ZADREN-920174 format. One record per residue (C-alpha): x, y, z; residue in one letter. Coordinates in steps of 0.05 Angstrom, whole numbers, plus 5000, padded with zeros to 4 digits. Layout:
<rs>
XYZA ...
</rs>
This chain:
<rs>
531634704918M 526334364877H 520334074913R 516833484878R 509233544880I 505532894889I 498432894864V 493232534908P 492331934862S 499831804859A 500331884934L 494831374945A 498230874898A 504730954936G 501430835002L 498230204976L 504929934955L 507930085023A 502629765066I 503729025078P 498028525074A 493428575134S 493928095191A 487627765167A 491227545104D 496227125145F 493726455172T 496925865208P 499625295166G 495824645173A 498224165228P 498123585177G 500123535105I 493623175086G 495622445083D 489721975081S 492821465129Y 496621935176Y 492922595181P 497722865234A 504022725193S 507623305161G 505124025160N 502224525112G 504325225091G 511625125072Y 516424675035D 523424495061V 529224465011S 535024325059H 536424075129Y 543024235165D 543523825229L 549123935279R 548523405333L 552123155395K 550522465422Y 552822125486Q 551821375480P 552521245555A 546521685572T 542721705506D 542922475509L 542222795441L 543423545433E 541923875367G 541724515327T 537624435264A 537424955208T 531824875157L 531725245092V 524525295067A 519725665022T 512925905045T 506925665006K 501926145037Q 501926775079N 503826465146L 502226735215S 504626095247R 507225415224F 508524725254N 514524275255L 514623545277D 519223405337L 518722995400G 524823265438L 524923885483K 526224545448V 530025125480S 530025635425E 527225775356V 529426315308R 526026495242V 530126905193N 534927055249G 529827325298R 527426975361V 520626645350A 515326435400K 513925695404F 509325205438A 507924465435T 501524085423S 499623355412G 505022825411D 509923175365H 507423855341E 512124445351L 508025085337E 512525655315V 510226385313T 515326825278P 516627535302A 513527795238T 508727415192P 511727065132L 509527245062E 507926715010K 513326464963N 519026745006K 525326375028S 525726275103V 531026005150S 528825655214I 533725485270V 531625015326V 535824845387R 533524225424Y 535723645468A 533223015501G 533622265505K 530421975443P 529121295475S 524521635525E 520121925471V 513921505457K 508821715405I 502521305401G 505920815448G 511820655402W 518720905386S 523020965324A 529421015365W 532920365384A 538120345439R 544119885426T 549519645475P 554120195448D 549420745423G 542920855387G 539520805319V 533921205284A 530620785230A 523120665222Q 517420725172E 512821115162P 516321615207D 522721675249S 525022395243A 521122655303V 525722265349W 532022635327W 530723265287F 525223775272P 522123685204S 516223695157N 515522945168D 512222675105H 515122385040P 511622925001R 516623445027D 523523195007K 530023575018A 537523515016T 541323385081F 547823565116D 548523155180V 554323315227S 554922875289V 559622935348L 560822275386V 565922035437P 572421785408D 572021035392G 564921105367H 562521235296Q 556421605270A 553321315208I 548421695165S 546121765092N 550121975032G 557622115030V 562222195089L 565122875074Q 570122895131S 571622685202Q 576023005255S 577722895328S 578923385385K 578923335461L 576122635463G 570522745412W 570122565338T 565722935288R 562822585227F 560123015170N 555222685121W 551922965059R 545922735018S 545723164956N 539222914926K 532123004953P 530722535011Q 524422385050A 524922505124T 523421775143Y 529221565098L 534221975139A 537921535188T 542821595245L 546721035278A 551921145333V 556020575359G 562420175348K 562619905277F 567119515231D 566919915167I 568619695096T 569420185039T 570020114964D 568120454898R 563620204843T 566020144771A 562820834760N 566521134819G 561021174871L 563421094942P 560920464978V 560720435055L 558119855096N 558119835172A 557219255220Y 556619275295S 562418935328K 557918505371D 553218165321L 555017475347G 553016875306D 549717325253N 556017705237A 558517265181G 551817185146A 550617935150A 557318085117R 556317545064A 549817885045S 551118635051V 558018595019E 554418414954R 551219104953T 555419344894T 553918724853E 546518764866V 546219514851A 549719414785E 544818874765W 538919314787L 541519864741E 540319394683S 533019324705V 531320024732F 536420484699G 542120894728P 542920884804Y 539921544828P 544321754886F 551421944907N 553421334947S 551920604963L 552120175025G 548519865083G 549119785158Y 547519255209V 547119515281P 546219075342N 538719175350V 533518685372T 528518845317S 527418395257G 525818885201F 529919225146A 528919915117L 530920275053E 534220865087T 536821265028Q 543621055001T 544920625063R 539520115080P 538619895151F 538619145166Y 536818805231S 541618225249P 535517755252R 534817825176Q 541017375173F 539316895229A 538416315179N 544616485140G 546216965084A 540217275048N 542017684988V 534517734972S 533518245028V 539218664999V 535818634931V 529318874962H 532219464999E 536619684941L 530719644893A 527420154938H 532920654920Q 529120734854W 522120534877Y 520720884943G 526821334952D 527821694885S 520521614868V 516721674934S 509521594952V 505022204946A 500521905000D 501821305044W 495920945011K 500420904948D 505120424985I 504519904927W 509020324883I 514420204936N 513319494960E 510319134901G 516319324859F 521519174912A 518418474920R 518118374845Y 525618544842S 526717944887Q 522817514837W 527217784781L 533517634821W 531016924831S 529916884756E 537017134743K 540016644793E 536216044764G 532415914828E 525416014800G 522616484748T 518017064764A 512516674729Q 513716064773E 513616494836L 507216834813A 503916154799D 506115914868Y 503216524904V 496716484866Y 496115724871G 497615654945T 493016194971R 485915924976A 480116374955A 477816455027D 484816665051D 484417365083P 490517515040F 485817674982W 481618165022T 487418655026V 487719144968K 494919304951P 492819944914G 489820214979D 490919715035P 489020165094G 493820405149A 493219765190D 495119335130D 500219795099Q 505619265105F 501218655097H 504118065057A 498818205004A 501918884989V 508318514972Y 506117854941D 499518044910R 502918694891G 508218304854A 502717874822L 499918504792A 506618644759L 507117944731Q 500118024703A 502418684671L 508618344642R 504417794611N 499518304584E 504318784551V 510318334536G 517418364561D 519718934516E 514519424540D 514519154611F 521919274622F 521519944586A 516220134638I 520519894696L 526420304671K 522720914647G 518321034709W 524121224756P 526721714703Q 519722014692E 518822174766H 526022214791A 526722534860Y 519322664863G 512822344887N 507521944852A 500921574860K 498720884838V 494321214786A 500421564757D 503720894746F 497520604712V 497421204664K 504821134650Y 504220384635A 498420534588E 502521074553K 508520624542V 504620004522S 499020344484G 494119884518K 488220024565P 490419734632L 485520024683A 481619374686G 487818944697L 490219384755F 483219414785D 482918644786T 489818554818W 490319164862L 483419384884Y 478518794885Q 478118474955P 477417774927V 481917264894K 481717384819P 477816804788A 481116274745A 479116614679P 482217274702A 488416904725A 488916524659A 488117184621E 493817474662A 498116864646G 497616544715L 496315804728K 491115604778A 491814924811P 485414684777A 488514844710A 495014484726A 496713834691P 493713214719A 498013094780A 493012954836R 493112714908S 489912074931A 483612464946K 483512754876G 485113464895A 488913884845A 496413914857A 499414554882K 504814884840P 511914674856A 515415124906Q 521115514872P 527915424904R 528316164921S 521616174958W 524216055028K 529316615025K 524217084996I 519116875049A 524317025103E 523617755083T 516117775093N 517118125159T 521818605126I 518119235146H 514418985207E 515919425267N 512919635334D 507720075300R 505719565247H 
</rs>
């Protein structure tokens, strides 16, 4: 027998390697991710890469039961971490072991694992929970809408806390598997591709998969009785549209609009580059709201969007978000212009394509019909504030900024910017400042002053600035004048009314 002799120095080194970091080295993750508008949104200390949601929903009672498995990576030595969830939790396991949990605030689930979690390690988190989403109110509002035959989760800036535990901020995107059990005769609609469905003992299970990173507010769930249409694009992508069976007078106009999804997406590819996801579609549930939302791969539309007849412009807007907002998401909610300004400008480009008013004519109309003392000009699209996040100025003044950019750099560079940006930041997050730098890189021109004028100054840009940006002010218009001698307003483009009908596109109970 040979006995190995360990000298003191070697022994000490071995002990150091064996001793884990002290408890003092492990700290709780932050209860918010650090957003400037919504400090309580999201959480710190970890990053989720995948959500697996197994749900059972009873439309008659609004009871939702769920088991959520989150695959995440720790970003610090964690003694505790938070998830965002408004429903009642019965059990939490971390890496297979039962974890302690408590709740605080409106939606904070505080999880203490059995052993602290080291930085940069993979971790699995399983949460069992249940409740009635329609009874959950956070800040006095709800992202869950009851329908005559089920329920719908779709809201912005957050909706996840009503139906699954998450790190609820666009900065932490993940892939999703959503499996939903509903009574026979009902369907469950979610994002991505329907992988399979099966029925047993009076219940049907629908299995959906989103295989590209997706922000939590872009995850959607709709349970009800739908008429469903399916197709494939020329490139083979599956297309699925769903319409509640009880849309009444709005049913025809909704179908006439949403069924053009494939056509609109193919046109948008010519503007923004290849479609970034694994499926296309849209759905129109029987809800009383009036807004629409760019839920990833399958936008949500309220029936009221089609109360005045078909409106393809709203479909253009929500599909444009698949590039600007979904693939490239905000780093902070103050960067909302890189979502909404571009989606609105896509409506202007569609108008131009359809011969119903060029983007230049629409820009002249917006600029010329808003007086200098209109509060519209006090909202800064580049940082509008939480209360004005979905103000008309973010959309229309935001689109004006893009027309000013187009006139400054010329069509060749402008459309290269529109197409290159979603490739540059695909499946990631970005800030307004990132776009400014990218536009300067592509065009080779200094553009900070232009964007400051159109995105950040709380006043109407003066006539010289407008003229420099290629916009026509009423005073500069040709000599048509009223009997009182006032300058004529620009002619209203034919597309304006349909575009204006979408001005409430993202208005909801919170905004």
